[in-house]
N, C-alpha and C positions, 0 to 999 in steps of 0.2 A: 391137651386134651390128658387126662392120665391115663395108665393101664389101665383097661375093664376086667375084671372076671366075671363069666354068667354063669349063672348056678340054678337049674330048673328043676322044682322038685313037684309034689303034691302038696301045694300050699295056693291060696283063694287073692293072695297081692304080692303085688308088684312092690320092695324097698329097693334101698341104695344106700350103702355107707360108705367111709375109708376103713381099709384095715390099716395097720399100724405102719405099714412099709409106702403107703399113698395109693395104693392099691383101691381103685373103686370097684365093690362088689354087689353085682346087682346080683338080685334073688328073684326070680319068675316063677308063676303057674309053668308047669309042664307044656300046655296046650298052646301057650303063647310064640308067636312066629318070633324069629331075630327080626324083623322089621319093625313090629309092636313094642318090641323091648327097646329098640334104636328109637322110637318115637318117646319113649319115656324117658330114656334120657336126655333126649335134644328137647324136650321140654323142660326138664329141669337144670339146663346146664348154669342158670345165673347160683341157685343152690350148690350147683359142685363147683363153683369158683367159691363164692362167698365161703364153703368149708376149707377148700385150698388154703384162702387168705387168712380164715380164723386159724386155721393149724399154723403156718407161716408166723403168725402173733400169739403166740400162745404165751398165755400168761403163767406156765409152768418152768419155773427155776428148776435146773433141775439139781442144785446145787441145796435147795431148802427141799429136796423130798422130804429126808427123814422128819423134818421141824414141820410140815403139812401130814407126816405121815403122825405122828406124835398128835398132833392140835386135834386130828380126824378120833384118837383113842380116847383123848380127854372130853370130846365133844357128842361126838355120835351117841354112845351108848347112853347114856343119861338122857338123851333126848328119847331116844327109841322107847327108854323105859319110862319116862314120863307119858307119854303120847300113848303107849301099850295097858298102862295103868287105867288111865283117864278115858279107854273107849272098849275096855275091856279084853286085850287080847293076851295072847301068852305065846313065850315062844322059848327055845332054849338055848341057843348061844347066837353071839354076835361077833362076827370078825370082821376087819377092818383089812380091804385088800390093795392091791394097785391096778384096779382091771381096766381098762383103758374103753372098756367099747359100753360097758353094762356102768350104772348108775349104782345099782343095788339088784340083791336077788333072793330067794325065799326059798328052801328046799323043801322037800316033803318030810325032813324030818324036825320042818320049823326051825331050822338054821337061819339068821338074817346075815349076810353077806353087805357090803357097802363099802365104794368106792374113796379113800382118802380126797380123790378128788372134792370130794364134796365141800370141805372147808373153804373152797375157792368160790361157791357159790353162796347168793345171798342166803338167809336163815330160812323164809318160807320155803326156798326151793328146796332146800335140805329136809324141812318138813315135810313137803311132798313127796321127796323119795321114801321117805322114812314110813309116811302112810301109804302111799301106792304099795310097799314090801309087806307093812302088816296086815293090809286088807288082803292077801294074797294067801296068808295063815287061814282065811275061810273061802276064796276061790282060788285055785291053783289056776287061773285060765285070767282072761281079758273079756268076759263077758258080760252083760248089760247089766247082772247081776253085782260082778266086781265095781262096774263102773259106778252104777248106785252106791256103791258102799263108802267107796272113795270121795264119792261128791255128799254125801251125808257128813261126813270127817271136814271136809277139805272143800268148801261149793265152789270157790276159786281156781281151784286142781290146774282150771285150762291154763290160766295164765303164767302158771309154772313150767307147765308142756312147753308151752310158747317163748318161755325163757330159755329153758335148755334147747329147745330149737334153733333158739337164733345163738345161740352164747355157748353153749356146750362144748363146740369143737375147739372154742379157745382153753379149755380147761380139762382135755382129756389128750 
């Protein structure tokens, strides 16, 4: 079992992820007991093992990172522009990052950020992340309204989310 770090806060859900050092970070609602949190970890042991194996089998060749970044700068901004224009979104800037735990993000200043790792995912997965972040330009949350907007543009977005859940660790 990896090193585990538990953080309690005022939140509704329990989540976990590996940080870049291999520590399993568990975020839990403040009212949850340690026994409940341990039960959550125990129920997700197979997911934890899959993530560890995926990290060990990472597709990222460290020597090719500059190449991946160059490809991302060439592919992602034009695709963002194409999707944004088609669906009436306006944004300020696009930045390609080296983020390891986020596929993309959107700021309140309408700036979009995408990790270069997206170029290692299938095109439809890259498009999903782009659509997801563009929808945050209108809804800066994950409300029902936000997800309805995503679904309007990309009705099969759940397939792309599933791909990221299954394969994302191998490219982060």
